Steps between C-alpha positions, in 0.01 A plus 500: 500500500492125528283305278199316668402178327164339487422138374179386393341179377306580189374140396547134596456184292384201675461132447271266670774234588681416702266701717192705391611848387867418508695818398733436200565856373491859635498814305660782713591875482781669686447881515739753648444864595774755571351839573302594184664230275340144455578190303384136498574168341280198461592137505364140511633236735424128469511234757605135442405355843299571811550833643575521865514218754119469518220560239309809553157508341468753219223694706736530784799624320660845580677711265798497724510119490480489143772762450708305722474211261577725216819630664638152595433379158671810338824373663760658733518841341176508289302740728792738525558487132146583426520797744820619346342497142223715642747741658705514188193616319432764764850627485476526118190730557688706751813523295417439130773371287654785279415485141740643254385809312492457130730749303388619155653314207768689323332501164 
């Protein structure tokens, strides 16, 4: 079964300049579900400059718009790397690593 990923915005930090309620940091979660197995990671992405081509007032922001900023700021493979980390956690649940069994000491 393929893993389904869900990204959410958990919190945003804002400044009042250069625009009122200018987003400077986003806390996010990437969750994955593969059948009965789930995993998630959390992260924070900061922004150094104006997000997007035009300013969107805070009250008008959508989660998909903010997540677009996050993914862009994460770099070329940032989103895929986060999802791969979640998938790795799920695969570890499905196929836990083998642990060696302890043998009794000879004395």
